[in-house]
N, C-alpha and C positions, 0 to 999 in steps of 0.2 A: 477242407475248410472253405467256408463260403467267402468269396472275395468281396462281396457287397456287404459292407459293415452296417448299412442302413436297412438291410432286408429284414422282414418281419418273420419271427419264428413261427412255423406252421403249428396249428392247434393239434395236439396229439389225437390220434384216431380214437383212443379210448375215451377221452374227454368229450369228443364230438358225439360218440355213441350214447354216453350218459345223458348229455343235454337233449339229444333227440328223444331219448326215453321219457324225459320229464316234460316234453311238450304236451302230453295228454293229461288233462286234469283228473281223469279217473285213477291214473297211477299215483299222482300226488295224494289223492284221497286215501289210497291204500296205505301209503307210507304214514300219513297223519293218523289214521285209525290204529295201525299197529304200534305207533309211537305212544299213543295215549292209552290204549286198551291193554297193551301187552300181547303175549302170544295168543293166537286164535286158530281154531280149526278152519278148514277150507269153507265149510258151509256157513260158519259164523262170520268169517271175514267177508264172504260174498254178500251176506245179508246186510252187514254193517255198511258196506260201500254203497249199497242200493240196488244191486243186481238180484232182484227177488224172483223174477219169472224164469222158467226153464229156457225160454227163447234167448235170454241174455247170458246163459251159462258159457257159451263159446266165447263171447266178447270178454267176459271176466277172466276166463282161463288164458286168453291171449295176452291181456295186460299183465297178469300175474307172472306168466312165463318170461316176459320182457324184464321184469324186475328181478326174477331169479337168475336169469342169464347174466346180468351185469352185477350180481352180488349185492343188490340193494335190499333184497329180502332173502331169507334163508328158511329152509324147512327142517324142523327138529323131527327127525324120522322116528325117534322113540315115542314121542308124544303125538306125532302127526299134527303138529301145529306150526304155523308160520310166524316168524319174528322179523323185526326190522334189524338190519345189520348196522355196524358203526358207520359204514360208508353211506347207507341209507339215511341215517340220522344227520350226517354231514350235509348231504344233498338237500334234505328237508329244511335244515337250518338256513342254508344259502337261499333257498326258495323263499323262506319267510322273510329274510333280510331284504331281498330284492323287492318283495311285495310291500314291506313297510316303507322302504326308501322311496318307492314310486308314489306311495300315498302322501308322504311328507313333502315331496317336492311338487305335488300337483297344485298347491295353492289352496286346496280344500281344507275343511276342518277335520281333524283326525282325533280319535279317542283311543286311549290305551285300555284294553280289556285285560282279563287275567292271563290270556295266552297270546295276544297279538295286538298290533296297531291297525286300526281300520277306520275308514271314513265314517264321519258322523252321518247317521241315517235316521230320519224322522220315522220312517216306516217301522224300524226296529223298536223305537220307543212306543209307537202305537200298539204293535204286537205284544210287547211286554205288559202294557197296561191292561189290555183285553185279557191276556192269558193269566196274569197274576191276580188281578182284582175283579174280574168279571165286569169291567166297565163297558158300557155301550160303545161300539166302534166310533160313532159320530163324536161322542164326547172325548174319547181317546185321541182322535185325530186333532181335535181343537187344542187339547192340552199339548200334544206333540208340536204343533205349530208355534205355540207360545215358548216352548222349550227351545226350539230352533232359533227363534228371534233373540232370546236371551243369550244363547250360546254365541251367535254371530256378533253380539255386542261385547263379548269377552275376548277381545283380541289378545293373542299372546299367552293366554292362560293354559297351563298344563292340564289338559282334560283327561280325566279317568272315568271309568264306569261308576265308582262310588260318587264322584262329583256330579255326574249326570243324574244319578238317582236323587241326590240331595236337591238339585235344581227342580226336578219333577215334583219331589215332595213339597218344596216351598210353594210351588204354583198350585198344587192341590189344596194346600192349606189356605192360600189366598182366596180360593174360590169356595171354601167351606166344605171341601170333600175330605173330612177327617177320616172317615171309614176307609176310603180308597187309599189315603196316604198310609194308614196303618198296615193295610194289606201289602202295600208296595215297599214298606220299609225293610231294611236288612238288619241282621244282628252281627255283632262283632266285638272286638276288644279295642279300647282306645289305644292309640299308638304309644302314649306315655306309659300305660300299664304294660304293654308288650315290651317296651324298651326296659322297663324296670325288671320284668321277669328275666329277660336275656342278660341283664347286667348282674343279676344275683347268681354268683358263681357256685352257691351251695345247691342250686338246682341240678338234678341230673336230667337228661333229655326226656326220659319217661315221665318224670314229675312235671316238667314243663308242658309236655303235650297234654297230659291229663288235666292240668290247671286251665289250659286254653280251652279244651273241650268242655270242661265243667262250666267255665264262664259263659260260653256260647249257649249251652243247653239251659242254664239257669235263666238267661235272658229270654230265650225262646219260650220256655214254659211260663215264666212270669207274665210276659206281655202278650202272648199269643195263644196259650192253651188254657191256663187257669181262668175260671170265671173272674170277672173284674172285682166282685165283692170279696172273694177269697184272696185275690192278689193284694187288695187294699188292706185287708185284715193282717196279712203277713207283713207287709211293708210298715204298717203302723205299729206292729208289735203286740196286737191282741192275740195273735196266734203265731206259731212258727212252723215252717215246713222244712224239716232237716234235710230231706233228700230231694230238693227242688229240681235239680238237674235230671233226675231220673223219674219224675212224676208220672209221665205217660208211658214209660218204656219198660219198667221192671218193678217188682214188689220190693219192699224193704227187707223182708226176711223170708227165706224159704226153709221150711222144715221138710226133710226128705228121708223117708225110710229106704235106705240104700239096698237092703235085701229085697224088699218088695218091688222096688224099681227094677232091679236086675232080674228077678223072677218073672215079672210081667214082661220085661223086654225079651228075655230068652224064649218065653212061651208064645210070643206074639207072631212068630213066623214072618210072613210078609204083610201082615195086617197093619203094622205100624212102621213109621220111618226107621231106617237102620242108622245106628251110630257106629260107622265102620272103624273108628279109632279104637274101639274096645273089642271088636269081633276077632276071635282067634287068640286072644290073650288069656293065658291060663293063670298067671300070677295074680292072686286076688288083691295084693297090695298095689300093684301097678294099675289094675282095673279100677279100684276105688279111687286111686289118686287121679287118674284121667277124668273120671266122672265128676269128682269134686271140683277139679280145676275148671271144667267146662261150665258146671252149674253156677260157680261163683261169679262168672261174668254177668249173670243175669239177676243178681240180687244187689240192691243198693247198699245194704248194711251187713247182712250176715246170712250164711247158709248153715243150718243146724242139721248135722248128719247123725242118724241113729240107726239101730238095727244092723250094726256092722260085725257083731261077734261071729255069727255063722258065716259071714262072707269072708272074713279074714282068716278064719281057721280052716285051712284047705285040707286038713287031715293028713298032711305029710310031716313037715317040720314044725307045725303049730305056729303060735304067735310069739314072736320074740321082740325085745326092745329094739334090736338093730333094725329089723324089718319095719317096725312102726316109725322109728326115727327117719329112716331113708324115705318112707312114704311122705312124712310131714315136710321134709326138706324139699322134695320134688314139688309138692303141692304149693308150698310157700313161695317158691321161685316163680310160679306162674300166676299167682293171685294178682288181679288188677283192681277190681272194684270193692269187693267185700271181704270180710274176715270169715273164717270157717271155724265152727265149733263141733267137736266130736263128743257125743254123749256116750259115756263109757259105762252105763249102768249095768249091763249084763255081765261085764267082765269081773265085777267085784264079788261074784259068787265063787271065784277061784283066786285065792291069794297069790299064787305063783304068777298067773297071767297079769293080775292087777299090778304087781310090782314091776314086771317087765315093761308094761305100758308106761308107767310113771318114769322109769329109767329112760325109756326111749324119748318121752316128751322132755325130760330134763336135758338130754343131749341136744335135742332140737333147739330148745330155748337158749342154751349156752352158745350155740354156733350161729343162730339166726341173728342178723343185725337188728331187725325190727320184727319180733314174733307176730305173725298174722293169724296164728291158729290158737284156739282156746280148747280146753277140755272141760267137760261138765261131769262131775263125779256124783254118784248116788248117795243119798243120805237115808236110805231105807233098808239097806242090807245089814242084818244084824247077826252076831254070832250067838252061841248058846246062852251067854250071860247078858244078852240084851244090848251089847255095845255095837256101835256102827263099825263095819269092817274097815272103813277108810281111816278110822282113828289110828290104826296100826301104821299108817303112812304119813302121819302129820309132819314128821321131820322132813320127809322128802318134799311135801307140799310147801313147807316154809322155805326150803332151799330153792325150789323152782320159782316161788314168788319173789325171792330176793334177787333173782337174775332177770326179772321182768316178765316171767311167765304169766299166763292168764288162766286162772283156775276158778271154777264156780262149783258150788255144791247145791244139789236140788233134790227135793222129795219126788218131783214129777218131771215131765218132759218140758225142758225150758232151754232157752238160749243163754249165752254168757252174760246177758244183761238182765235176766229174769223174765223175759218175754215168754209167755206160756203158749203151749200148743195143746188143744183139747181134743184133737182127733189123731188117730194113728195112721194118717195117710199123708200124701204130699200136700203141704199146706202153704199157701202164699199169704203172707201177712202184710197189710198196709198199716203202718203204725207211726209214720214220721210226722203226722200233724199233731202239734201240741197246743194246748190252750194256756194262756198266761193267767193263771188263777190269782196271783198276788195283785195284778192290776185290776182284775174283775172284782175282787173282794174290796179293794181300796175304793173303787168308784161306786160301790154299792152302799157306802155310808154305814158300815157295820150292820146292815140288815140282811140276815140270812135268807129270808124269803125273796127279797129283791135280787140277791146274789144268784139264787137258783133260777129265778125268772130270766135273768140276763143270760144265764147259761143256755136256757131253752131257745132264746132268740138267736144265739150263736149257732145252735145245733142245726137248724134247717139248712143254711148255706153250706155248712161243713159236710153234712150227710149227702147233699146233692153233689158236691165236689168229689167226695170219696166214692160215691156210686159211679160217677163218670170215670174216675180213675180206675176203678175195678174193671170196668168194661174194656178200657184201653189196654191195661196191663195183660188181661187174659187174652185179648186178641193178639197182642204183641208176642206173647210166649207161644202161641199156636204156630207162629212162623219161625221163631228162632230156636225153640226147644220143643219140637213136635213130639219127640220121644218121651217127654216129661208131661206134656199137657193133655193127657187123656182125661176127659171130663169125668170118667167113672172113678178115678183115683185121686182127683185133685180138688181142693177146696180153697176158697179165698176168704180171708177174715179181715174185717175192718175194725181197727182199734183206734180210739181217741186217747191221746196221751195227756196227762195232767202235770203241769209244772208246779211244784212246791205247794201241794195241798195243805200240808201240815202248818206251815207258816201263815198261809192265807186264813186258816181257821183260827189259830191261836193268837197271832199277832195283829191281824187286820180285822177279822170279824169279832174278835174278843170272845170267842166261845170256849167254854171249858171242856165240853165233851167232843173231842175231835172225831172219835169213831162214829158217834151218832150223826154228826154233820156229813161225814164221808159217806155213810150209808144212805143218807137222804139224797146226796148229790148223785150217787150211782143210780139209785132208784129213779130219780127224776130223768136222767139222761137215757137210761135203758128203756123205761116205759114210754117216754116221748118218741124215741127212735122207732119203737115197735108200732106206735100209732101211725108213724109216717111210712111204715112198711120196710124198715131196715133193721137188721140185726147187727149190733155192735158190741164190742167189749171196751172196758175202761181200764187204763193202765197208768202206772207211774214209773216209767223206765227211762234210763239215761240215754238220750240221743244227741246230747250237746246243745239242746235248745236253751237251757237255763242261762248260760252266759250271755247269749245274744239278747234275750228278753230283759235280763237285768240291766244290760248296758242301755237299751232303748228306754227303760223306765227311769234310769238316772238322768238321761237327757230330757225326758219329759217332765219329771217332777223335781229334779235337782237332788233327789235322794231315792233310796229304795223304799217302797211301801212297807216292807217287812222289818221295820225297826233297824234298818241298816245291815241286816244279815244277808248273805248271798242266797240266791235262789238255789233250790235243791231239786234233784230228781230222786224220788224214792227216799231211802233211809241210809244214813251213813254213820258208822260207829268206829271209833278208833280203838285199837287193840288194848291200849292202856285203860280205857274207860269201861271195858266189859265187866270187870268185877264189881264196879260201883253202881251199875244200873239195877234198879229195883224190879220186882216181878211185874208191876203194872206196865212198865215200858215194853217188855216182851209180849205181854197180853195185848197191848195196843197194836204192835207190829203184826202179831198173828191175826188180829181182827181185820186190819187193813189188807193183809194178804188174801183173806177170804172174800173181802168186799170187791177188790179190784181183780176181776177174773182175767184181765189181760196180762197181769204180772206186775211185780214191784222190784225195782233194782235195790237190793239191800247190799250195801258195800261194807266190808270189814277192812279197814285201813291198817295195814301192818307196817307202815312207813316208820323208819327211825326208831324201831324197838329191837331189843335183843331177841334172839331166837326163842328163848324160853317163854317170854311174854307173848310172842306171836303164836307159839304152839298152844299155850293155855287158852288164848282167845279163840283160836280156830276150834279147839275141842269144845269149848263152851258154846260157840255159835252152832255147832252141829246139833246140840240139844235144844236150842232156842229158836232157830230160824228154819222155815221150810225151804228158803233159798237164800244164799249169800254168795257174793263173789269176793275174792281175796285180792287186794290191791296193795302194791308197794310202789309209792310214787317217788322213791329216792333214786331209782335206776335211770341213768342217762347213757346215751350211746353216741359214738362219733358218726357224723353224717357221711364220712368218707371211708374210713378204714374199718368201722364196725366195732372198735374197742368199747367195752362197757365199763361204767364207773358207778360205784356206790355213793351214797350220800357222804360217807366218811371221807372217801378219796376226793370228792369235789370240794368239801369243806377245807381240805388241806391245801387246795390250790389258792393262790393269792391273786387279788386284783382282777384284771381283765382276763387273765389266763384261766379263770374259773369257768369260762364259757367256751374254752378252746381245748381241743384234744392235745395232750402233751406229746403224743406220738407223731401226729401229722399236721397239727395246728388248724384243723378244720373245725367248724362249729359242732358242739355236742348238743343233743336234744333229748328231751324227756321221752321215755318209752310210753308212759301213760300220762 
């Protein structure tokens, strides 16, 4: 025991050694890079730290050995990669704290960046202006000096990087440099909106992250990527862009022949990039599931998969409902951006297989909280008596719809919303730009010729924007989906979507022959686009634009132009009304379907009807419509536990409890 009570405890040798190790800035850089980048190979770490020449290899190896010796860095021998240890993170954190404290106590101005506190440096402002805006260095230096003067007058202000950028932006505006300010601006989410998201306990973390990313990307595309005239048309409500956050990054819908894709992939050898996650997998259901999950990340709205009959039938145990259900459950759990639709047209040549697939889909719908997968059934396979083969399965279809399943019936190749594909290859479709026809018709003073002339005026900026988008999307997919984007098997289609053509013609333009005007509208748009050197299709499909455009028109006019009726996408018929519709109604729908080559969303609503009425309506629709989707809007699901509730069970709930799950008291939401 030391007799001198005032003696100072000696610094442990191990601590001395660690501090001696950290005296070299190169070693601190190694720790910082491993901390931010994660595990790295020897060559990658060496390059990141800045030791790029062979002459410096010995010096780098010396510094790395020091860190390894004192367990600040470790080597993962299995992966041959270096990682920072917990002790290394502790030392790095202490180093950062010492650095920040020394800056704060120096009496100088300091700024809080996203990862550290550092002294305010006008040279960094100058560099940022030159790098981000292409501003001449002399002007950048002048702006930086004004920023410094302003900052010095702000004694005691909590300076952050966003605040510095705001100061720079205000000075740029004062000097009339609006273009430089726009290039220097940042995108983000207001703090109040962020707080509101975090306070909403019904969010799961994935939904929160997706909403934040969606908000950032929408602002980026709206103010920095879209042509200003198109951005103004969208904001004013003359048009609507449904997938604004994905505009430059991905198509709205991808039609993919899964058999052709796999055949092309397997035969390509080393000529195309490999997708190693499916190499060596023999189970066709797992292989299709992996491919569909990957492709779904790169479509904003939907991936339509066809040609799967020969892929799934592996010649051993065949196709069963259990296998199909398991594949759907696995895919659904990994879908992030878009929904997936499986076109099952080939399977309905075999009644046994068709029944198995519907049973498998029914199992999936029953157990999935929010079904993200649709099926598209054929309406052209007939038995010897001329009846469609799916008529045998109407009862199953009704049951699936009552649980919230998504089923469509189509004569040709189409997605779940009626979007058509006219080529049997991988097809990227850009269809999320919709024109507000009720407004256009209302402001044309019931003059059909003026109405079509105004459509042509809209067409030029729209086609220019779509053409630019097409180039950006195709370039993007070459990098993220190289195994898919072989130019020899991929096509990109541009579709312009029409919102509520029917009401525009009958209620606003006061025209009796809706089909005649529709035919003229299509001819005007298609012919004019060809003159401009573009090929387009015209569609009336449901992409959610109608509700936004209707809301904006109410704000603009105080009412809706279409005599107070809601705006529509395509055609909607309720099951109870089917027997009362005359032949001319179906004739008009058939005519519109042939006019709009991009597709029409025809919706058969079976909500709140008994099974026999739904069954009769579906059977009738098979004989009348070339495409229709079946929708039951009465189904709701608990946002937390996944319990499902029919309209009848919700009606039985009283008061505020009608919007809460009786099992866990979480909010219940509509599936459709």
